[in-house]
C-alpha distance (Angstrom), angle and dihedral (degrees) to the residues before:
residue distance angle dihedral
M1 . . .
N2 3.86 . .
T3 3.76 115.8 .
A4 3.77 134.0 167.7
K5 3.75 128.8 -141.6
K6 3.78 88.4 -125.2
R7 3.79 120.6 31.9
N8 3.85 115.0 -134.5
F9 3.78 121.7 -143.7
S10 3.78 118.1 -168.9
V11 3.76 143.7 165.2
E12 3.83 130.6 -140.4
F13 3.79 127.4 -140.5
F14 3.83 132.7 -176.5
P15 3.79 123.0 -145.1
P16 3.85 111.7 -100.6
R17 3.79 118.5 -127.2
S18 3.82 97.9 -146.0
E19 3.79 138.5 48.4
A20 3.83 89.9 -114.4
G21 3.77 88.0 54.2
K22 3.79 92.8 50.2
T23 3.80 89.9 49.8
K24 3.80 91.0 51.1
L25 3.85 92.7 47.0
N26 3.78 90.8 50.2
E27 3.83 88.1 58.4
V28 3.84 93.2 44.4
H29 3.77 89.0 51.1
R30 3.77 91.3 49.3
K31 3.83 90.7 52.5
L32 3.80 96.7 44.1
A33 3.83 93.3 43.7
L34 3.79 87.8 67.7
L35 3.85 86.3 66.8
K36 3.74 88.8 61.6
P37 3.77 99.4 -137.7
D38 3.77 117.2 -168.3
F39 3.80 88.3 -113.4
F40 3.82 147.4 -19.6
S41 3.79 115.8 -128.3
V42 3.79 122.1 -154.2
T43 3.80 122.8 -153.4
Y44 3.80 127.0 -123.9
G45 3.78 112.3 -137.5
A46 3.80 125.3 -121.9
G47 3.82 108.5 -68.9
G48 3.77 90.8 3.2
T49 3.81 90.5 -66.0
T50 3.83 92.9 150.0
K51 3.83 95.6 36.3
Q52 3.82 92.9 124.1
G53 3.71 93.7 40.6
T54 3.78 91.1 50.8
K55 3.79 91.7 51.3
E56 3.74 93.3 47.6
I57 3.83 93.3 52.4
V58 3.80 91.5 44.4
L59 3.77 94.9 52.0
Q60 3.87 94.4 39.6
Y61 3.84 96.4 52.5
S62 3.81 92.1 38.2
N63 3.85 88.4 55.8
E64 3.82 87.2 50.4
G65 3.79 91.1 58.5
S66 3.78 105.1 -95.2
T67 3.76 125.1 123.2
L68 3.87 108.0 -114.9
V69 3.74 130.4 -163.9
P70 3.84 118.3 -168.1
H71 3.76 123.1 -149.0
L72 3.77 114.8 -131.9
S73 3.77 136.5 -172.4
F74 3.80 136.5 166.4
G75 3.83 93.5 -125.0
G76 3.77 105.4 139.8
T77 3.83 92.9 -26.5
E78 3.79 120.3 117.9
D79 3.81 120.4 -124.9
R80 3.79 92.2 -112.8
E81 3.85 90.1 55.5
I82 3.79 89.3 51.6
L83 3.82 90.4 50.3
T84 3.84 90.3 50.0
L85 3.80 90.6 51.3
L86 3.78 92.9 47.9
A87 3.85 90.0 50.9
E88 3.79 91.0 49.1
Y89 3.74 92.3 50.0
K90 3.76 93.4 45.9
D91 3.82 91.0 50.9
A92 3.84 89.0 49.9
G93 3.82 91.3 54.8
I94 3.81 95.7 -106.0
N95 3.76 109.1 149.8
R96 3.78 104.0 168.2
L97 3.86 132.1 65.2
V98 3.79 138.2 179.4
A99 3.78 105.9 -137.8
L100 3.87 115.2 -157.8
R101 3.78 138.7 169.0
G102 3.78 89.3 -126.8
D103 3.78 127.3 -158.4
N104 3.80 133.2 -95.0
P105 3.80 116.9 -100.2
S106 3.85 113.5 -97.0
G107 3.77 110.3 -78.7
M108 3.77 95.6 17.5
G109 3.83 95.1 101.4
A110 3.77 110.2 173.2
A111 3.80 93.6 -17.9
I112 3.77 90.4 109.7
Q113 3.72 117.3 52.7
H114 3.78 113.0 -131.1
R115 3.73 119.9 -117.5
Y116 3.77 110.0 -163.6
A117 3.83 127.7 -124.9
N118 3.76 93.1 -112.0
E119 3.80 87.8 59.3
L120 3.85 91.0 52.0
V121 3.80 91.4 47.3
E122 3.86 88.8 50.3
F123 3.79 90.7 47.1
I124 3.86 93.4 51.1
R125 3.78 92.5 47.3
K126 3.81 92.2 48.4
E127 3.85 92.8 48.9
T128 3.85 101.3 37.0
G129 3.78 106.3 19.2
E130 3.85 111.6 -152.6
T131 3.91 94.4 -19.2
F132 3.80 90.9 114.6
H133 3.76 134.5 47.3
I134 3.78 102.5 -136.9
E135 3.83 125.1 -145.6
V136 3.80 121.5 -166.2
A137 3.76 134.3 -171.8
C138 3.81 129.0 -107.8
Y139 3.77 135.3 175.9
P140 3.85 126.8 -134.2
D141 3.76 90.2 -174.8
I142 3.83 89.8 43.1
H143 3.76 127.4 -107.7
P144 3.83 112.5 -80.0
E145 3.88 91.4 -123.8
S146 3.80 94.4 51.5
K147 3.75 119.3 109.2
S148 3.80 93.8 -148.9
Y149 3.77 146.8 -6.9
T150 3.77 88.5 -102.1
S151 3.78 95.9 50.9
D152 3.81 91.1 46.6
V153 3.76 92.6 55.6
S154 3.75 89.9 43.6
H155 3.79 88.6 59.1
F156 3.81 89.7 48.5
K157 3.84 89.5 51.4
N158 3.79 89.8 54.0
K159 3.77 89.8 58.2
V160 3.76 90.8 49.3
S161 3.79 91.4 48.8
A162 3.83 90.2 50.6
G163 3.79 89.3 59.9
A164 3.80 111.4 -82.8
N165 3.83 113.7 158.4
S166 3.83 100.1 -160.4
A167 3.75 141.5 -12.2
I168 3.78 141.9 -132.9
T169 3.74 121.4 -148.7
Q170 3.71 131.6 -134.7
Y171 3.83 109.1 -104.5
F172 3.78 120.8 -87.9
Y173 3.83 138.0 169.5
N174 3.83 101.7 -145.8
P175 3.78 110.1 79.5
D176 3.92 89.2 -160.4
S177 3.81 88.0 63.8
Y178 3.79 89.1 60.5
F179 3.79 98.4 42.3
R180 3.80 94.2 46.7
F181 3.74 90.5 46.7
V182 3.84 93.1 51.7
D183 3.84 90.5 45.8
Y184 3.82 91.6 50.8
C185 3.80 90.9 46.9
A186 3.79 90.9 52.1
G187 3.81 87.8 52.6
Q188 3.82 88.3 55.1
G189 3.79 91.6 52.7
I190 3.80 97.4 -99.4
T191 3.76 107.7 139.3
I192 3.86 105.9 158.4
P193 3.84 116.8 114.9
I194 3.75 113.0 -83.0
V195 3.82 109.3 -155.4
P196 3.82 116.3 -160.2
G197 3.82 116.4 -120.1
I198 3.83 111.6 -134.3
M199 3.77 125.2 -157.2
P200 3.74 115.3 -165.3
I201 3.83 113.7 -141.3
T202 3.82 112.0 -119.7
N203 3.78 106.9 135.8
Y204 3.81 123.7 25.8
A205 3.82 96.7 -157.7
N206 3.81 92.6 53.5
L207 3.74 93.0 43.9
A208 3.82 93.2 51.7
R209 3.82 90.2 48.3
F210 3.83 93.9 48.7
S211 3.76 92.2 45.3
G212 3.74 93.1 50.2
S213 3.81 91.8 53.4
C214 3.82 99.0 42.5
G215 3.81 99.6 38.2
A216 3.76 97.0 -116.0
E217 3.84 110.7 149.8
I218 3.78 121.4 -130.7
P219 3.85 104.6 -156.9
Q220 3.76 112.2 -119.8
W221 3.86 93.5 -118.0
L222 3.83 90.3 52.8
D223 3.86 92.8 45.8
K224 3.80 91.2 52.0
R225 3.83 92.6 47.8
L226 3.78 91.9 49.2
T227 3.75 96.3 47.9
G228 3.80 88.0 50.9
F229 3.76 91.8 66.9
G230 3.76 91.6 66.5
D231 3.82 108.5 173.8
D232 3.87 93.8 -7.4
T233 3.80 95.7 112.0
E234 3.74 96.4 169.1
G235 3.84 92.4 47.5
L236 3.82 90.0 51.8
K237 3.84 92.4 48.9
S238 3.74 92.0 50.0
F239 3.79 93.5 48.1
G240 3.80 88.6 45.2
I241 3.80 91.8 54.0
D242 3.83 89.9 53.1
V243 3.81 93.8 47.2
V244 3.80 95.1 47.2
T245 3.79 92.4 43.3
R246 3.78 91.1 55.7
L247 3.85 90.1 45.1
C248 3.86 89.0 54.4
E249 3.71 92.4 46.5
Q250 3.81 90.9 54.4
L251 3.78 91.3 47.8
L252 3.77 94.4 51.3
E253 3.78 92.1 42.3
G254 3.78 88.4 53.9
G255 3.82 94.0 52.0
A256 3.79 105.6 -93.7
P257 3.84 109.3 166.8
G258 3.78 94.0 -129.3
L259 3.79 140.8 -51.7
H260 3.81 133.8 -91.2
F261 3.80 115.8 -156.0
Y262 3.74 121.2 -150.2
S263 3.85 95.9 -149.1
M264 3.82 99.3 -177.0
N265 3.82 82.8 -143.2
L266 3.82 90.4 -66.5
A267 3.72 126.2 123.1
S268 3.80 113.0 -168.8
S269 3.83 104.0 70.4
V270 3.85 93.8 41.1
N271 3.80 88.5 47.8
Q272 3.82 94.2 51.1
I273 3.82 95.3 43.9
W274 3.74 90.6 48.7
K275 3.80 89.9 51.8
N276 3.81 92.0 45.3
L277 3.86 88.4 56.5
S278 3.83 91.0 47.9
I279 3.83 91.2 -130.9
K280 3.78 107.6 179.1
N281 3.84 125.1 -158.6
G282 3.80 94.7 -26.1
G283 3.83 94.2 -41.1
């Protein structure tokens, strides 16, 4: 089982598309910064569609004293633009990145040729050496486009071989999925820390839609319980906090090297789960 000497606890945001959304996220950041996570990551929209928004949030919250980690993908972005971004981040004191393949913007289909995450990791290493700690993604429930468990782990290993330092998983709700995945990866020679991605449960319809598109499995027992809440939003959130807190406890007890919370730009559930786990000053 992979463990790290120091566990890392982090939170993910996405760039808002409106002024109201920015104001809301500023308040969410203010609240969650009090938890002192090791870092906040900021997503990079399909095809680089939120490139400017990502950079603005990263630089703003970094200037406010938080540690920020930008997501980055080739998408429709030219190499020179990636190099410019890397230089700007380096100059701003950013020393960690999340490197992803990224998706095409909606409606683009195959218009943009995919360049895979291992190519991006290799590109960053070639251009910047060891300047950045590079995170990559992996999938305990297997990426929906993968042909098999074996091929999916093989793609993950390519990213590690290209120079990734650690990984963050897609979210899941079965701890055995994570532990079996980490054990299998270790058997394939993958020894970097693999941090579980955690999705708080706040809205059943959104969760079902996200899970269907990203391949994350909602166990049948959990799906049935969630649908049973109907319009009882507060009851669902309370139940979700209990379920996800227990999941996190099992992961940490089993040796997970930290937790990465997909906040969906919401503070309350992350805040409560964090406090339930008694995480202090980033672990």
